[in-house]
C-alpha positions in Angstrom: -8.7 8.7 38.5 -7.4 7.6 35.2 -4.3 9.7 33.8 -5.7 9.9 29.9 -2.4 11.3 28.8 -0.6 8.4 29.7 -3.1 5.4 29.5 -4.2 6.3 25.8 -0.6 6.2 24.1 0.1 2.9 25.8 -3.4 1.4 24.9 -3.0 2.6 21.2 0.6 1.0 20.8 -0.4 -2.3 22.4 -3.3 -2.6 20.3 -1.7 -1.7 16.9 1.2 -4.1 17.8 -1.5 -6.9 19.0 -3.0 -6.5 15.5 0.3 -6.4 13.6 -0.4 -3.2 11.9 1.8 -0.3 11.3 1.0 3.3 12.2 1.0 4.1 8.7 -1.6 1.5 8.1 -3.8 3.0 10.9 -3.4 6.3 10.0 -4.5 5.7 6.4 -7.8 3.9 7.8 -8.4 7.0 9.8 -7.4 9.4 7.2 -4.6 11.5 8.9 -1.2 11.7 8.6 1.2 9.1 9.9 3.1 11.7 12.1 -0.1 12.7 13.8 -0.9 9.0 14.9 2.9 8.7 15.8 2.1 11.7 18.0 -0.7 10.1 19.8 1.4 7.3 20.6 4.1 9.2 22.0 1.6 11.2 24.0 2.6 14.6 22.5 -1.2 14.9 21.2 -4.6 13.4 22.0 -7.0 12.1 19.6 -10.4 13.9 19.4 -13.3 11.6 20.8 -14.5 10.9 16.9 -11.0 9.5 16.0 -11.2 7.4 19.7 -14.4 6.1 18.6 -13.0 5.0 15.1 -9.9 3.6 16.8 -12.3 1.2 19.1 -13.9 0.1 15.8 -10.7 -0.6 14.0 -9.3 -2.4 17.0 -12.5 -4.0 17.6 -12.8 -2.8 21.3 -14.6 -0.5 23.3 -14.1 3.3 24.0 -13.7 2.6 27.8 -10.9 0.2 27.1 -8.7 2.7 25.1 -9.5 5.4 27.9 -8.3 3.1 30.5 -11.8 3.1 32.1 -11.7 -0.7 32.1 -9.2 -3.6 31.2 -11.5 -6.0 29.9 -11.5 -6.1 26.0 -14.7 -7.0 24.3 
């Protein structure tokens, strides 16, 4: 079983760094505050399913990768 509270923050940070983006840049694309995004990466908060879908689009990957249901990037 996947531990979403652990895997989502790890995947968000990994993908953001892979794309060489700042938390602020991602937050602007999502129309949220930088602190909200920082809380997602720190595991203090969890993004809504709508924001997870937006993140998958931004990072050109699948929702399944963000949720840890697969390790295969599309």
